[in-house]
N, C-alpha and C positions, 0 to 999 in steps of 0.2 A: 509628691510632685512627680509628673511624668519625666522620664529620663531619656537621654540619647548619649551614646558613646561614639566619638569619632576620632580618627587620627588625621593629621594633616601631613601629607607626604610629598616630597619633591626633591629634585636635584639640589646640590649645594648652591646657595646664592639665588634661588628663585623666589625667595620672599616669605617663607613660612613663619619665621619668628616675628617679623615685622607685621604680618597680617594678624597674628594672635594679639600683639600689642593693641592694634586698632580695634579688634573685636572686643577686647576687655574694656577699652575706653568707651566705645559706643554702647555697650550693654550696661553701663553704669556700675562696673565692678570697682571703680576707683571713686574716692570722694572728689568733690569739685576742685579742692585746692591741694590734692595729694601730689607730691612730687614723684614721678615715675621715670626710671631710667629708660633710655631707648633700648629696644630688644630686651625687655624686662625678663623674659624667660631664660636668657643666657646668663645664669647666675655665677658661673665659674669664671675666674680671672682669665684663664686661657681662652675660653669661648669669646669673651669680650675683645681680647687682643687680636685674635685671629679672625673674628667675625664669622665663626662657624659654630653650629650646634654640635656638641660632642655627646651629651647625655640626654636621653629621652625624658621629658617632664610632663606632668599632668596639671591642667588648670580646669576651672569650670566657670560657667556664667549662666545667667538665667535669661531666657528669651521667650516672651509670650507665655509666661507661667510654666515653662519647661526648663529643667536643668540640663545643660549640655556639657558633658565632660569632654575636654579636648586634649589630645596628646600631641605635643610638639616633638617631632622625630628628627634625628640627624640626617643631613643630606649627603654626607660623604660616604663612599663605599666602604671605607675602612671601619666605619661604625655600624655596618649593616646588621651585625648581631643584635644591636638594640632594637632595630626596626622589626625584625622577624618576630621577636617575642611580643612586641607591642600589639601586633595585629590580632593576637588571640583575645585582647581585652576589649576590642571595639566591634561595632556592628556596621560601620560604614567608614569610607575614607574620602577625603577631599584631595584630589590630585592637582597640585599647583604647577603650571607650566609657564615658562617665560615666553612672552609673545614674540621675541626675536630669536632666541636660541632653540626653542622647540624642545621635544622630549630628548633627554640625555641619558647616559647609561644608568645612573642611579634611579631615574624615573622608571626605566624599564625593569630594573631589578625589583624594586618595591612593588610596582604595579603587578608584576608576575606573581609575587607572593600573595598579594591582596586578592587577585582574581582566583588563585588556586584555593583560597579559603571561602570562596563563594560570596565575597563582599561586592556590593554594587557601588562603583565610584561615582563621585560628582566631579566633573572636570572644571577647573577655574583657570582661565588663561589670564595671567597676571602681567603687569608692566606694559599695558597696552598704550601707555603714554610715550613709550620709547620711539624715537624718530625712525628706527629701523624695524619696527614691529611688522609682522607678516601673519596676522591671526588666521587667515584662510588656509595658508599652506600648513601652519602649525596644527590646525584642527584636522587636516587630512593626515598628517604624520601621526597624530594621536590615534586616529581611527585605524590606520595601518598597524600601529603598535598593538592595539587591542586584538586585532585579527591574528597577528603573529603570535600572540600569547594565548591563543585558543579561548577567547572570551565567549561566553554563552550569549544567545540572542538577547536575553534580559540585560546582561552586562553591557552589550553593545548599544543599547538604547539609553545612553547616559545623558543627563542634563549638562548643558554647557553654560558657563557664566564668563563674562569678560569684565576686566576692570584694572584698577591700579590700587593695590592694597595700601601702599604708602600714602596715597592721596585720600584713602578712606572710602572707596566706592567699588561696588560690583553690580553688574546689571546683566540682563539676558541679552542685551544688544550692545555691540561694541561702542556705539555712540552715546550710550547712557540710558536713563537718567543717572547723573553722577552725585547721588545723595548720600548713600551710606552702604555698609556691608550687610544691611538687612536682607536683601534678596538671597544672599548666600545662606544665612541662618534659616530663612524660610524654606529654602530647598532642603536643608538638613532635616528640618521637621517633617517635610513632605516625603523625602526619599529614604531616609535612614530609619529602619524599623526600631521599635522599642526593644530593649535588651530582653533576650529570651530567658525566662526564669525556669530552671528545672525543679522538679519535685525532690524533696528529700532534705537531709540535714545540712548544716553549714559546710560548704566546700568553696575554697578559693585557690586560684592558681597564681603563684608568685611570678611576677614578670620583671620587676626591678628591685634592687637592693641599695640601701645607703646606710651609712653610720651616723648616729647623732650622739654628741657628747653626753647628753642627759638621758636619752631614751634607749641608747644602745642601737641594735640593729632595727631598721625600719623596712618592712616588706610591703611593697605596693603590688596590687593586683585587683582582679575583678572577682566579685562574689558570684558564683554560678547558681548556688541554691542556699536556702536557709538564711539565717541572720546571725550577727555576732555582736557581743557587747563586752566592755572591759570586765575582766574577772573570769571570763569563760575559760574552761579547760579545753585545750586543743592539742593535736599532735600533727607532725609533718610527715608526709609520705613522699618517697622519691618516685621517679617515673615508673620504676618496675614494682612499686607497691611495698618496698621495705620502709620500716619506720626510721625516720632520721632523728627526731627528738620529741619529747613531750614538754608542754609548758602551759603557761597561763597568759591570756591577753592582758597586757598592762595598759594599753591605750589603743583606741580606734580613732583614726584621724581621717577626716573627709577634706576634699579640696574645695576651697571657696576663693575664687580669684587666684591671687598669687600666694595666698596663705593656706596652711594646713590647720584645720580647726578640730579639736576633740569633739566627738559626738557620743551620745549615750548608746545608740544602737545603729548598725548599718545593715541594710536589707540587700537581698539578691538583686543583681543587675548593676549595682553601684561599683565605682572604682574607689578603693580606699587604701589607706596605709595602716599596718598593724605593727605594734611594738610588743616585745616580750619574749621572742625566741632568739637563740644565739648562733645556731649552726645552720639552720634552714637556708637553702640557696635558691637560685632561679630555677624555674620549671618544677619545683616541689609543690605539692598540694597541701594546704592547711585544711583540717577537717576535725570533726568531733572524735574523741578517743575510740568510740565504738565502730567507726567506719574505717575500713581498710582498702577501699577502692579509690586509686588516684585518678585525677582528671587527665585526659590525654594531652600531651604537650609535644611541640615540634622539636626534633633534634636540630642542633645549630650547625651551619656550614663549617667545615674544618678550617683551622688556620692555615695560611699558605707561606708564611715567612717566619723564620726564627732568628733570634739574636742572643748572643752570650752576654749576660750581665756579670761583671766580676767586681771584687773589691778594688779600690784604687791602691796599687802597690808602687806607684811612681815616687820619685824623690820629693815631690811637692805635696804628697798625700797629707791630709789632716789639717792643712793650713786654712781652708775656707769653709769646710763642712764639719759638722759635729757627729754625723752618722756614717761611720766608715767601716764598722765591723760586719762580717758576712752574716752573723746572726740577725742583726737589725735589718739588713737588706732582704734576707729571707722572709722575715715576718711581714715586711711591707709588701713584697711580691705576692705572698700567700693571701694577704688582705685584698689585694687588687684582683686576684683570681676569683675570690668569693663573689664579688659584685659584678665582674665583667666576664661573662661566659665565653666571649670570643677569644680570650687569652688563656693559654695553657702553660703551666710552669713545671719544669722537671729539674732534678738535680744535675749539675754539670759533671765533667770528668774528675774535677778535684773538689775539695770542700769549700773553696772560695768562689765558685762560679755556679750560675744557674742558666738554664736554657729557657727563654721566654718566646713562645710562638704566638703570633697574632695575625690579623688580616692584611696588614700593609705597613709601609714605612711611617705613615702619618700616625697611625694608632700607637705604634711603639714609641715614636718621637714624643707624643703627648704624654705617655706614661713616664718617659725619662725626664721630660720637662717638669712634670708635677713633682717627681722625686727630688730633682735638684733644688726646686723651690722650698722643699721641706727640709733641706740641709744635708742631703745625701751626696756622697762622692762615689763615683762609679767609673769603671772602664768598660766600654762596650765594643764587642767584636763586630766584624762585617756581617750584615744580614745575609742569611742563607735561605734558600728555598726549601720548603718541606716536601720531599719526594714521597711517592707511594709505590708499592710493588703489587702487581696483579698478575697472576699466572706466570710468575717468573720474569715479567717485563717491567722495566723501570718507567714510571710515569711522572710527569712534572706538570705543575699548574700553568695553564695558559690564560692570559687575560685578554678581554676585548678592550681595545684602546680606540678612543675617538678623539681626533685632533682637528680643531677648526683653525685654519691658517690662511694667510694671504696667498693668492695664486702663485706669486713669484717664488715662494719658499717651498712649494709642494715637492719639488724635485729632491731637495736635500733631506727633507723629512722621510720620504719614501726610501731614499738610498740608505740613510742611517738605520732605519728600522729593519730593512731587508738584510743589512749586514748583521743585525742582531737576531737573525732567524725569524723575523716577523713575516706574516703573509698579509698582503693588501687584499681586503675583502670587498671594499666598496669605496668609490670616490664620486662625490656629487657636489654641485655648487651649494653654498649655504649663505646666500646674500651677495651683494655687489662686490666682485673682486676677491671673494673668499671661497674656499673649498672645505668640505668635511671629509676627512679620510678615516676609514675604519679598518683596523688591523686586528689580527690574532697574534699575540706576541708572548713568548715565554716570560713568566714573572721575573726570572733572574736577569733577563735582558734589560728590564726597566729599572733595576736598582741603580740610582745615580744618573738616570737618563734626562730627568726634567731640566736641570741647569743647562745641559748641552743643547736641549731643544730650544730653550729660551734664547741662548746665544746664537744658535743657527737661524732663528726666525726674528731676531732683533726684538724679542719680548712680545711679539704679536700673537703667538700661538696660545690656544686654550686647550689644555690637556686633561682628558678624563679617562679613567680606567675602571674595569670591573672584572671580577673573577668569572671566567667562562666555563672551563672544564679541565679535566686532566687528560693529557695526551702523551704518546710515547716520547721519551727523552730525545732531545734534538741535537745532542752532541755539544762539544766544547765551544765556548764563545770567546771572541777577542776581549782581552782585558783592558785595563787602563793604558792609554798610549804613552804616558809620560812617567818618569820617575819622580822622586822627591828629594828635597834638600834636607839633610839630617844634621842636627847640631852635634859637634864633636866634643863639647865641653859643657860645664855647668856654671851658671852665673847670670848676669843681666845683659840682655842684648844691647849692642852699641850701634848708634846711628851710622857711624863711619863704616863699620863692618857690613851692615845691611846694604848701605849705598853701593859698596864695592861688589856685593853679591847679586845686585839687580840684573846684571848681564846673564846670570845663570838661569833666571826664570822668575816668575812672580813670587814675591815674599808674602807670607801669611801672618806675620806678627808685626807689632809696633816696636820702636826702640824703647829701651828701659823696662822691658818685661822679663820676669824670671824664666829662664830656659834651663834645660838639663840635657845631658848626653843621651842621644837616642830620640829626642823630640823632633818632630817634623816642623820645620820653620818656613818651608816654601815648596814650590813645584819646580822640578828641573825641566829645562827645555828639551832634554834628550830622554831616551827610554830608561837609562840606568839611574839608580839612586846615587847620590853624591854626598859625602860627609864634608861639612863646611864649618868654618870658624866664624861665629856671629858675635864673638866677644872681643875681637881685636880692635884696640883703640888706635887713634892716629899717632904716628911718631912725632913727638914734640921737638922742634929745633928752634934755634934763635934766628933763623932766616925768615924774613917776612917779605913775600912777593905776592903779586896778584894771583899767580897760578897756584901757589902753595895754599893760599887761604880761600880756595874755592868753597863756597857755602855748600853744606850737605843738605840737599833737598830730596827727601824720600818720596817715592811714588806711594799713593794710598795702598795699604796692604789688601790682599785678596782674602777677606774674612768669610769663612763658611758658617752657615747656620747649622743647627743640629741635624736637620734632615739632609742637608747637602754633605755634611761630614760623614754621615752613615753611608751615603751613596758613594762617597769619594774614596774611602779607605780600601786598601788591598787586603788580602787574606792574612798577611803578616803584620798588620797594623791594628791599633786600637784607637777609639775616641775616648779621651779622658774628660769626664763631665764633673764639674764642681759647681757650687751655687753661683760663682762669679765668672767662671772660665770654661771655654771649650777648647781643649788642646788635642792635637793629633800626635801619636807616638808610635814607634816600632814596638812590637811585642817584646823582642829581645833588645834591651837598651845597649848592651855591650857589643861593640862591633865584632869581636872575636866570636861571641855566641851566635851572632847573626850569620857569620860565614859558616860556622859549624852546621847550623840548621839548614842553610842553603845546600851544603854539600850532601847532608843526609837526605834532603828532599829529592835532589837529583838522583842519588843512588837508588832510592826507593821507586 
């Protein structure tokens, strides 16, 4: 059967996964009465909860007697490592752009990578049913973006489709016909070339990895030459041609709809999954034992943010999770690094800690969230930026930040980001009463900035960021403006005590929860940290008056999510993460130890 391999790429929330749902339904990949989840490709619990794609996945459908392999890619910049590798598997891309928002940072990032590989994109302007759609301006912006990214004349001659994937139609004209997504699949058959098949023995480049309880490691990639069947002897080569391991293929799996089906033999050009090897990782080449020439593979962009993962050594350790030893944490992190090449893991300064470097706060928060659901207890340090040294000069990562905001709030956004050493590069209108601001800002300035942005703009700002380049170090930054309230004892928090502490600043915990000495229970209204007693009950007397019996009504506590906590903590604080709780604490729980550390820090 003729083959086509395509990837669908777009910014987060522009409709990739929804469009694949509709394509699978309309091409007859499901039975008439089959119950299918919405966004069926997002199989991971976290993907469903957050409404984002985290892992790239492959599916396939048959259209007009041609099998089309489709790769669904993540739209968030933190998971860009997935997208870069995927592009080596495909021969064409469909770029999905929101008809109101237009091309966003991730669109630019992925499109740049696709154009550099010589792929000819098909542009689909989605969500044209939105009341604020502006397809003509968006098409101009896309064309400008292609020119800015040095597209060739052939790439600039891209076909354009308009439609609403959720409503199940795409057409060459904005007004319709509104029948089906058939025109998009027709364009794929017309514009995307058949996979190039090279001469020679079996060779396959591994692009994604996952573990299966029964089959062990499953390696997914595209076969560049030759064919493979179960039982074949193969070996794996690293990018520089060194042998990684030898083995035998235990199963060859092909993608059929949402299922992976065992096949007798897979031919060159197809995207398949192979089981049977244990050490081979991403960017390695699988080939026959007599061949020692690896396929070229792209190096991955370096991580920009690092975080310390430690064992939980607080007083409440081991109450909620069952995986608390450093050995177990180490094994889990090493397993993560195998399948996720955008993450780098190194040993920490002591035996109980590990440095985990990744692309951004969201990527690291997703790893922590997955680990706590598996029963791990951890303490996490403040995220730090990964610096570089060149010719004796210290360089730091700079990000391109695009913020869509109501005109009335542009002043405060520009002021705050300028204070954080950001440079305003561009300011233009983006619809009625809204502006689009583009900045170049140091990565370390953006740690914990998002909650502040949302409160400054009353929740109306849309914030997007993308790694831009390394630039010379920009100097010290202003820190957190407020101190914290620290518990001075261990026990259960008392409503009466918390009620009396509300004047000191917003409280972060409920009444009746376990607290310990050194745990952060709220935010101080002033700059200094304050030790407080949250365990003090009401003095009971036998006098009963209306003023004495005033009811204790607590303000709703200011609870931070995992990402907000990582951005909020200072250098001398940890986030304690367990399967049921997220707590903030000081590194040194004893107040005398804290004073000693402060004195030695000042002296140094």
